[in-house]
C-alpha positions in Angstrom: 32.6 7.9 -7.5 35.3 5.2 -7.5 38.8 5.7 -5.3 41.8 5.2 -7.4 44.8 3.6 -5.7 48.5 3.2 -7.6 50.5 0.5 -6.8 54.0 1.0 -8.0 56.1 -2.4 -7.9 59.5 -1.6 -7.3 60.9 -5.1 -6.0 63.1 -6.3 -8.7 66.9 -6.8 -7.9 68.7 -6.1 -11.1 69.7 -9.6 -11.3 68.9 -10.4 -15.2 70.5 -7.0 -16.1 73.4 -8.1 -14.0 73.5 -4.5 -12.3 75.1 -3.6 -9.1 71.6 -1.9 -8.2 68.0 -2.9 -9.4 67.2 -1.0 -12.3 64.6 1.1 -10.8 67.4 2.9 -9.6 69.3 3.7 -12.9 69.3 7.4 -13.6 67.8 9.0 -16.3 68.1 13.2 -16.4 69.2 13.5 -12.7 66.6 11.1 -11.7 66.1 7.4 -10.9 63.3 5.6 -12.9 61.4 5.0 -9.7 61.4 8.9 -9.1 60.4 9.4 -12.7 57.5 6.8 -12.2 56.3 8.4 -8.4 56.7 11.6 -9.6 54.2 11.0 -12.5 51.8 9.4 -10.4 51.4 12.0 -8.0 51.2 14.6 -10.7 48.4 12.8 -12.3 46.5 14.1 -9.0 43.8 11.3 -9.1 45.1 8.7 -6.8 43.7 8.3 -3.3 47.1 6.9 -2.5 50.0 5.8 -4.0 51.6 2.3 -2.7 55.3 1.9 -3.9 56.3 -2.2 -3.2 60.3 -2.2 -2.9 62.4 -4.8 -2.4 63.5 -5.3 1.3 66.9 -5.0 0.9 66.6 -1.4 -1.1 63.7 -0.1 1.5 65.8 2.8 2.9 67.3 3.8 -1.0 63.6 3.7 -2.2 63.1 6.0 0.7 65.6 8.3 -0.1 65.1 8.2 -3.5 61.2 9.0 -3.5 60.4 10.7 -0.4 59.8 14.2 -1.8 57.2 12.6 -4.1 55.0 11.0 -1.6 52.2 12.6 -0.1 50.6 12.1 3.1 48.5 9.3 2.1 51.4 7.3 0.4 53.5 5.3 1.6 56.5 2.2 0.7 56.1 -1.6 1.9 58.5 -4.3 1.6 57.5 -6.7 -1.3 57.4 -10.5 -1.7 60.0 -13.1 -3.4 57.8 -13.0 -6.3 55.8 -10.2 -8.1 52.5 -11.8 -7.3 53.4 -11.9 -3.5 55.0 -7.9 -4.2 51.1 -7.3 -6.0 49.4 -8.8 -2.9 51.7 -6.7 -0.4 50.6 -3.7 -2.4 47.1 -4.6 -2.1 47.2 -5.4 1.4 48.5 -1.8 2.0 44.9 0.0 1.2 41.7 -0.1 2.3 39.7 -0.5 -1.1 36.6 -2.0 -1.9 35.2 -3.7 -5.0 34.4 -0.4 -6.6 37.6 1.3 -6.5 40.1 1.1 -9.2 43.8 -0.2 -8.9 46.0 0.8 -11.0 49.7 -1.5 -11.2 52.6 0.0 -12.5 56.3 -1.2 -13.2 58.5 1.2 -11.5 61.3 0.8 -13.9 59.2 1.6 -16.9 58.6 5.4 -16.4 57.5 6.5 -20.1 54.1 6.5 -19.6 51.4 9.6 -20.3 49.1 10.8 -18.0 46.5 10.4 -20.7 46.9 6.9 -20.4 46.3 6.6 -16.8 42.9 8.5 -17.6 42.2 5.8 -20.5 43.1 2.8 -18.1 41.1 4.1 -15.4 38.3 4.8 -17.3 38.1 1.4 -19.2 38.4 -0.1 -15.8 35.0 1.3 -14.8 33.6 0.7 -18.1 34.6 -3.3 -18.4 35.7 -3.8 -14.7 39.4 -4.4 -15.5 41.8 -2.6 -18.0 45.3 -3.1 -19.4 47.7 -0.4 -21.4 49.8 -2.8 -24.4 51.4 -1.1 -27.5 52.2 -2.5 -30.7 56.3 -2.8 -30.4 58.3 -2.4 -33.3 62.0 -3.4 -32.0 63.0 -6.7 -32.1 64.6 -8.3 -29.2 67.6 -10.7 -30.0 69.5 -12.5 -27.8 72.9 -14.7 -28.8 75.8 -16.1 -27.5 78.4 -14.3 -29.1 
């Protein structure tokens, strides 16, 4: 049986949204987006461990936000300068082999279903890798006005 590890990327700075704090700390129904993501990962129940990769400047805030959702094998690690470096830091924090499944997730996107975690893990077993994608019906427009 393969082990399944979750790596939640939470290293953003909020600069694109011009926020005082990174968007993963934005609240939705009294919880941060990060809390929603970590809680849902732990409630799924199939992860051997979860690693939250945090912006170094927000490690303490990350700990304060999610400590009640972390289990004994879970941890928070500082991220890198880029998303790629943060992914590598998450991978370095777990003891895994090539038969294990590693699920990466962006902490500021808590709207996923547990059935999607099942689907991506099963597809990774079948095909060696998998990604969840969905059709987008909205149009994003940026103007100078």
